[in-house]
N, C-alpha and C positions, 0 to 999 in steps of 0.2 A: 468442468464437470467430468467425473469419471463414473464407472459403474462397479465400484468396489465398495460394498457396504456390509454391515453386520446384519445377519438374519439368523434367527434361532441360535443366538449366542456364538456365532462363528462368522468370520469374514468370508464373503462370497464375491465371485466375479460374475456379474449378471445373476443367473439362477443356478450357478454351480458352486458348490462348497470347495473352498481352497483346501480344507482338511482332506476331503475326498481325493482331490487331485494329488496332494502330497503323499497320501497313503498309497495311491494307485501307481503314480508315475515315479515317485521318489523325489528326494531333495538333494541339492538345490534345484530349483525349477522356475522357469519364467512362464508367466501366464499373461495373455493379452485379451483384451475385451474388444470384440468386433464392433459393438454398439458405440464404444468410446472413439475408436478410430473413425468410424463413419460420421459421428457427430462433429468431431473436431474438424474434419475435412470440410464438411458441408457448411458449418458455421463460418469458416474462413472464406470459402469460395463464394458463398451467398453474400457476405458482407461486401466483398469487392465487386462482384458482378452487379450488385444493386446500385452502384454509383455510375450514373450515365457518363461521367467524365473519364471513367476507367474502361469503357468499352471501346473496341476498335472501330475504325471507320466503316467496317462491314458489320457492326453491331455484335462482334464476337466478345464473349466474356473473357476476362484475363485467363491466361494459362496458369493453373496452379500445378507446379511440378514438384512433387514430394521429394525432399532431399533424402535419398536412400541411405546415405551414410549413417543416418540416425538409427535405422533398423531396416535391414534388407531381407528379413525373413519372407519367403515366398508366400506364405499365408497372409501376412500383413500386406504385401504388395498386391495380391489378388483381391483382397478386401477393398483396398483403395482404388484399384483399377476398375472394379465393378461400379464405383461411384463416379467414374469419369476423370479420376485424378491422373495427371501426368507424372513424370519422373525426372528428377535432377540426378544425374549419374556422374561418377568420377573415375570410372574404369570400364574396360570392355566387359568385365565380369558383371558389373552392375547393369550395363546395357542389356546383356544377355538375360539376366534375371528379370528385368523389367519387361522385356518382350515376352518371355515365357509366361509371366504372370498375367499377361493380357493388356499391358500398356501399349497403345499404338505407337509406332515409330514416330509419327508426326506430333507426338506429345512428349517426346524425350529430349532433354537438354544434356549436353556433355560438357561438364566443367572440369577444372583441375589444372594445376600449373605444369604437370609433367606427362602429358599424353604422348604415347609413343606413336611412331608412324603407323605401326600395325593397328593400334587402337583407332586412330583417326580414319584409316582406310575402312575398318569394320563399320564405324559409325556412318560414314558416307554411303557405303554400299547398302546399308540397311535403311537409309533415307530418314535419319532422325531430323528433328525440327531445327536444331542449331547446335553449333559448337561455340563455346565461350572461350575465345582466345585470350591468353593472359600475358603474352610477350611477343617481341619482334621475332626472335628465333622460331617460336611456335607458329607464327603466321607464315613465315617463309617455308617451314616444313609442310604446313597445311597446303600451301600453293603447289608445292612439288608433288605431294601425295595426290591431290585432286587432278593435277595434270597427268600423272601416270595412269590414273583411272579414267581419264577423259570425262571428268565430271566437274560440276560447279559446286563449291562448298559454301553453304549458307552459314554465316558466323556473325557473332557480335563480339565486340572488344570489351573486356572487363577493365574498367577504370578503377584505380585505387584513388578514392576521393580525398584521402588524407583525413578521414574521420574514422577513428577506431573506437569500437564499443563492444561490450560483452561482459559476461559474468566472470571471466578469468583471462589473464594475459595470454594464455595458450589458445583461446578461442576468439581473440580479437583479430580481425582479418583486414580491416580497412585503414590501419595506421600507416604512416609514411614509410616505416621501416619493416612492415609486414611483407611476406613473400608474394602476396596475391596481387594480380593486376599490374597495370602500368600507369604512369602519370597521364593526366588529361592531355597535356601538350603532345606527348608522344603518341597517345591513342588517336588523337584527331589527325595527326600526320599520317599514321599508318592507315587509318580509315580512308583518307583521301587517296593515298597511293594504291589502295586495293580496289578502288571504285572502277578502274579501267582494266583490271586483270581478267583475262578470259576464264580463269578457273576459280575466282573468288567472288562471292556475293556478300558484301558488307550490308548487314540488315539493321544494325543498331548498336547500342552500347549497353553495358551491364555494370552492376556493382553489388557487393555484399560486404558489409562492414563488420560482422561479428555474429556471435550466437549468445543466446540468453540475455537479450537486451530488454531491460525493464522500462526504460524511459524513452519516449518518442523523440526527444530533442535531437540526439545524434542522427537518428534516421531521417528526420525532417531536414536537417542540415545537408546530409548526403544527397537526399532526393532533390532538394532545391538546386544543388550544384549540377546534378544530372540533367535537370531541365535546361539549365543554361547551356550545357554542352550539346544537347539536342538542337537547341535553337542556333548555336554557333555553327554546327555542321550544316544545317539547312541554309543559313545565311551564306555559306560558302558554296551553295549550289548542289549539295549532296543529299541524297534520299535517306531518310531514317524511318524505318517501318516498325521497329521493335524497341522496347525498353524493358530490360530485365533488372528487377530491383532486389533479387535475392530473397533471403529469409532473415531469420535472426530474432524475431519477436519472442520474448521470454515466456516461461510458464511458471506457475507457482510451485516452488519446492518446499513450501510450508514454513521455512525459516527466513524467507526474504520478504521484502515488501511486495505487494500485489503488482504484477506487471500491468502495463497498459492494456485495455480491453481491445478485442479485435475490432469492435465498432469504432473506437477512437482511432485505431490504426488506419482503418479504411477512410475515415474522415480526413485524417492528416494527409494520407497519400493522395486522395483526390484533390485536396487543396494545393499540395506541393507540385504534383506532376500531371494533374488531370487535364483532359482536353488537348492533348498533344497530337492526337490523330495517329496513335501507334497501337500495336498489340502489346499489352503488358504481360509480363511473366513474373510470377512470385514463386519462391522455392522454400516453403516452410518444411522443417523436418521434426525437430524437437516438439514444436507446437502441436503437431498431430500425434506423435507417438509416445511422448514421455509419460503422460498420465493415463495412457491406455495399457500400461503394463506394470507388473510387480514381479519381484524376485522373492520366492518362498524359500526359507531356510529353516533347518531344525537345530535347536540348541543341543550341542554335544554334552556340555557340562558348564557349571559355573565354578570358576576358580577364584577363591578369595585368599588374598595374601594375608598371612597371619600377622605380619609385622606392621602393615599399613592399613589393612582393611579394604584395600583396593580390590574391586570385583571385576573379573574378566568374564564377559558372556561369550563363550566360545561356540561359534556356529560352524555348520558344515559348508556354508558358502564362504568364498574367499575372494581375494583381489583378482584372481584369474576369471572369476564369474562376473564381478562388478568392479571395474577398474576406476571408476570416476572418483571415489573418495581418495584413493592413493595418487591418482594423476592430477586431479584438479582441486583437492581438498573439498570435494563436493559434499553437500548435505543431502541425505535421504531420510525422510520420516520412516521410523521403524515401528511397526505396529504388531502386537500379538494377534495371531489368527483367531484364537479363542477370545471372546469378549473379556476384557481385563477387569480385574477388581480395582479397589481404591488404593491398595498398598503399592508403594513405589520403592525403587532402589536406584542407585547411581552405578552405571556400568560403563566399562570400556568394552565396546563390541568389536570382536576380533574374529579372524578366520584361522584355519589350521596351517597356512603356508608359512614356510620358514623365512619370513621377512617381517621386520618391525613395521614396514609399510602396509602389511596386511591388517590394517586397523580401519574399521569403518567410522568409528567415532569414539571420543573419549569423554568420560564423565557425563554421559547422557542419562537424564532422569527418565526412567521407564517403569512400567508395571513390573512387579516381581516375577521373574522367570525361573524355570527349573529345567533340568535335562529332559529332552523329549518334546518340549514345547515348540510350536511353530511361530515364526515371525515373518512379516511381509515388509520388504523394502519397497516403499511407495515411489511412484514417479520413475520407475526403472525401465520403461518401455523404449527410451532413447539412449543410445550409447551404453547399453548394458550388454546383452547377449552378443551384439555385433562386434564388440571389442573383446570378447572372451578369448581365452587361450587355454592350452593344456599344460601350462606351467606347473611344475612339480608332478608331471604326468597324471594330472587330474582330468577326468573326462569332461568335455563341454557339457554345460547344463542344458537339459532338453527345454524345448519351447512348446507351449500349448496355446491354441487359439480357441476362445469360447464364443459361442453364439447362442444367446438365450439359455436353454437348459442343455445344449449340446456342447461337446468339446472334442478337439482332435489334437493329437501330437503332430506338430508341424516341423519339429526337428527332434529326432530321437537322441537319447544319450548314447554315445558310442560305447561298446564294450571294450574291455582292456585288450582282448584279442584283435578287435578291429583297429584300435590305436596302434598296436605293435605291428600289424600287417602293413601299415603304411610306411614302415621303416625297415625294409628288408636288410638282413645282415649280408655283407659282401660274400660272394661265392667262395672266396678263399677261406672262409670260416665254416664252410659246409662239409661235414656236419658241425654243429655248434662246438666251440672249443670246450675241452674238458677242464674242470676246475682242479687246479693243482692242490694237493694236500701235503702237509708237512711230513 
């Protein structure tokens, strides 16, 4: 469920007209719904915490740590932090943003295959919940960093369970050839070796097999294997206090089959790994953010090829604003902001960047559009603005957060002067070089 609906013949976000936002802030423009973010988090967290088998021995609810890579806007983070959500981070920058947005350090997880020594030191000094270790070299470096700080590092080892799943090969992370995690055999050996280390505290194991997973079967297979490895560690006399099961449950992008429900996911998880006497961690990202945001764009013009009749709907948004279609061949429903009529046309929807890849879709049946009309890319709240760039020297799209009838710009569009000020000309060109004339 999201809070984007037609009211008074125009698409609204909660009680705010998207036409008003586009006219006031300009396009392209990202718009996020606070109500949708809050609902998605609470539905997910409540479904898991309601399962007795997924509560810790101290009756703690599972830690839901939002995967910030999906959308790390400070307004989005603050909205989720206020609901009690934790954060799954993959860089020092994300840890800093989570802390500033109000996420307590003891609800922050640090993931990723390439943490630097400086990043690990920062995480330890700030007292985060755990580091998810993904290789032998990383564990060795973590031990050294913790020793230099005279600290004990709480960590879990990410196992690659050999079960890959996801909506695209580039977002499948649990396959045997993927770069994430290590084999179960090596992980169990490292875990045992770390148990007696004075600066390491092995707390449990973790997995994450992919993103945009619509079917529960691969998740159930991976979780069942994780249960077996927890039991194996304990049979070897080792303590296991935590089980991190990652994220990955898919969302409806309108062209795919409906994903499994959160209720079914909670039932499956409780059946596969419930009653292990651990604290469970889950790391949803797209599930919370995707359908909480849209990208608003304005039609520049419609270009019809005289020879073929092919029609290009040329927008002011481009692949630098929304990369997913170019990177993943991803589908986004594209809706007119004004309530559409019944007449339709077939469009190739493209942006102004000098790349053939700057194509959002080809041959899409849509309501007839004209220059100046507004369109909304639905389900754009995850991996949209966060992957934006200034390619072709285009300013980053601003972001707006809506709550009921109020709205706030939570990332302004930079001016051209601000963009150029970040790239100072070397001193030897001061004053600026003169243009030679013939």
